[in-house]
C-alpha positions in Angstrom: 6.5 18.1 0.7 7.0 18.2 -3.1 10.5 18.2 -4.4 10.3 18.7 -8.2 12.4 20.9 -10.5 9.8 21.4 -13.2 7.7 24.2 -11.9 4.5 23.3 -13.9 4.6 19.7 -12.5 5.4 20.9 -9.0 2.5 23.4 -9.0 0.1 20.9 -10.5 1.0 18.2 -7.9 0.8 20.7 -5.0 -2.6 22.0 -6.2 -4.1 18.5 -6.5 -2.9 17.5 -3.1 -4.1 20.8 -1.6 -7.5 20.2 -3.1 -7.5 16.8 -1.3 -6.9 18.6 2.0 -3.1 18.5 2.4 -0.8 21.3 3.2 2.0 21.4 0.7 5.5 23.0 0.5 7.6 22.9 -2.7 11.3 22.7 -3.2 12.8 23.0 -6.7 16.2 21.2 -6.2 17.8 18.4 -4.2 19.8 20.4 -1.6 17.0 22.7 -0.7 14.6 19.8 -0.6 16.8 18.0 2.0 17.0 21.2 4.2 13.2 21.8 4.1 12.4 18.2 4.9 14.7 18.5 8.0 13.1 21.8 9.0 9.4 20.8 8.5 9.4 17.0 9.1 6.5 16.4 6.6 4.1 13.5 6.7 5.2 12.5 3.2 7.6 13.6 0.4 6.7 13.5 -3.3 10.2 13.2 -4.8 11.3 13.5 -8.4 14.0 11.1 -9.4 15.9 13.6 -11.7 16.8 16.8 -9.7 19.5 19.4 -10.0 22.2 19.5 -7.2 21.3 16.1 -5.8 19.3 13.4 -7.6 16.3 11.9 -6.1 18.1 8.8 -4.9 20.6 10.8 -2.9 17.9 13.0 -1.5 15.9 9.9 -0.4 19.0 8.6 1.4 19.7 11.8 3.2 16.2 12.6 4.3 15.9 9.0 5.8 19.0 9.4 8.0 17.4 11.2 11.0 13.8 10.0 10.8 11.8 7.6 8.6 9.7 9.7 6.2 7.3 8.1 3.7 8.4 8.8 0.1 6.5 8.6 -3.2 9.0 8.8 -6.0 8.2 10.4 -9.4 10.2 9.2 -12.5 10.0 10.0 -16.2 11.9 6.8 -16.9 10.2 3.4 -16.7 13.5 1.8 -15.9 13.3 -1.2 -13.6 16.8 -0.7 -12.1 16.0 2.9 -11.2 12.8 1.9 -9.5 14.3 -0.9 -7.6 17.2 1.3 -6.4 14.6 3.9 -5.3 12.7 1.4 -3.3 15.9 0.1 -1.9 16.9 3.5 -0.5 13.7 4.1 1.3 11.0 5.1 -1.2 7.6 3.5 -0.4 6.1 3.7 -3.9 6.6 5.3 -7.3 4.7 6.8 -10.2 5.9 7.0 -13.7 5.2 10.3 -15.6 2.7 11.1 -16.9 0.3 10.0 -14.2 -3.3 10.9 -13.4 -4.0 13.3 -10.5 -6.5 10.8 -9.1 -3.8 8.1 -9.0 -1.4 10.5 -7.3 -3.9 11.3 -4.5 -4.8 7.6 -4.1 -1.1 6.6 -3.7 -0.4 9.4 -1.2 -3.5 8.5 0.9 -2.5 4.8 0.9 1.1 5.5 1.9 0.1 8.0 4.7 -2.5 5.6 6.0 0.0 2.7 6.2 2.6 4.9 7.9 0.0 6.0 10.5 -1.0 2.4 11.2 2.6 1.3 11.5 3.3 4.1 14.0 0.2 3.4 16.1 0.7 1.9 19.6 0.7 -1.9 19.4 -2.7 -3.5 20.2 -2.9 -6.8 21.9 -5.6 -7.9 19.5 -6.0 -11.3 18.0 -8.7 -12.2 15.5 -9.9 -15.8 15.8 -11.8 -17.0 12.7 -12.5 -20.7 12.5 -9.0 -22.3 12.7 -7.2 -19.0 11.8 -5.3 -17.0 14.4 -4.4 -13.4 13.2 -2.3 -11.3 15.5 -3.0 -7.7 14.5 -0.1 -6.2 16.5 2.7 -8.6 15.5 1.1 -9.3 12.0 1.5 -13.0 12.4 -0.9 -15.6 11.1 -1.4 -19.2 12.2 -3.6 -22.0 10.9 -4.0 -25.2 12.8 -1.4 -23.7 15.2 1.3 -23.5 12.4 2.6 -20.0 11.6 2.3 -19.0 7.9 4.3 -16.2 6.3 2.2 -13.6 4.4 3.5 -10.5 2.7 2.4 -7.1 4.1 -0.4 -6.7 1.5 -1.6 -10.3 1.9 -1.9 -9.8 5.6 -3.8 -6.5 5.2 -6.2 -8.2 2.7 -6.8 -11.2 5.0 -7.2 -9.0 8.1 -9.7 -6.8 6.2 -11.9 -9.8 5.4 -11.4 -11.5 8.8 -12.5 -8.4 10.7 -16.0 -8.9 9.2 -16.3 -12.7 9.1 -19.1 -13.9 6.9 -19.4 -10.5 5.2 -18.9 -10.6 1.4 -16.7 -7.6 0.3 -16.5 -6.5 -3.3 -13.2 -6.1 -5.1 -13.9 -2.4 -5.3 -14.2 -2.1 -1.5 -11.1 -4.2 -0.9 -9.1 -2.1 -3.3 -10.2 1.0 -1.4 -9.7 -0.4 2.1 -6.4 -2.3 1.5 -4.7 -0.5 -1.4 -6.3 2.9 -1.1 -7.6 2.9 -4.7 -11.0 4.4 -5.0 -11.6 4.5 -8.7 -12.5 0.8 -9.0 -9.5 -0.1 -11.1 -7.2 -3.0 -10.4 -9.7 -5.8 -9.6 -7.2 -8.4 -10.9 -4.8 -7.2 -8.2 -7.3 -8.5 -5.6 -7.8 -11.7 -7.4 -4.0 -12.4 -7.6 -3.5 -11.7 -3.9 -6.5 -14.0 -3.0 -4.9 -16.8 -5.0 -1.6 -16.2 -3.2 -3.3 -16.4 0.2 -5.1 -19.6 -0.8 -1.8 -21.2 -1.9 -0.4 -20.5 1.6 -3.4 -21.1 3.8 -5.7 -23.4 1.8 -8.4 -23.0 -0.8 -11.2 -22.9 1.9 -10.0 -19.8 3.8 -11.4 -17.2 1.5 -14.7 -17.9 -0.2 -15.6 -16.5 -3.6 -19.1 -15.3 -4.2 -19.2 -15.0 -8.0 -20.0 -11.6 -9.4 -20.0 -10.2 -5.9 -16.7 -10.6 -4.0 -14.9 -12.5 -1.3 -15.5 -13.5 2.3 -13.8 -15.2 5.2 -16.4 -17.3 7.0 -16.5 -17.8 10.8 -17.0 -21.5 10.4 -14.7 -22.5 7.5 -14.3 -26.2 6.6 -11.6 -28.0 8.6 -9.7 -29.1 5.6 -8.9 -27.9 2.0 -11.7 -28.0 -0.5 -11.7 -28.5 -4.2 -10.3 -25.2 -5.5 -11.9 -25.7 -9.0 -14.0 -22.5 -9.3 -12.7 -20.7 -6.3 -9.4 -19.6 -8.0 -11.1 -17.1 -10.3 -12.2 -13.7 -9.0 -15.6 -12.2 -8.9 -17.3 -11.7 -12.3 
């Protein structure tokens, strides 16, 4: 579902998503957007912040009342307050205009994938890698028996590596598998999240293979190692 009052933008967004295999319906104002979302129950809503009738924030509030629906918010204003409010009323992500069609599709794919994973039946599956215990259904992580809090993205990154212990995965593959970005951009995003995981779990949990990528080894050292060169990303 695309709710956007500028016809050219709405048509361009719809065309790009349709070319990626999605069925798209357009609404040109806030009130009709709310009604169509209720009637169609779409998998995701691309929602402009500035709309006639009801603004995007109020539309987001109303469409979340009856059922949780993933929302990608579009805004022409790079205003941090607007963006934080949008995320606070239920938006999953946002794009600031102008944006590239490729980034639009990548964001939509990532949001839908995460929504599908969150709605899947709980799996009683635990990954045991060295002294790490990763509960896939409850999204809990323990090391040496002690629970460690990870953000949602940190957990997804660790689990992605831990599901293939010993396998070195490139930043590009991790960006595609965890973030849904498939154009290779954002390698520093991977680096920063690896550093955050190391701060919480120890420098030895994720191994850097320089100029190649990262790996979680099945037999990691029992204690923290010297983090000297491991803090930097591949390359």
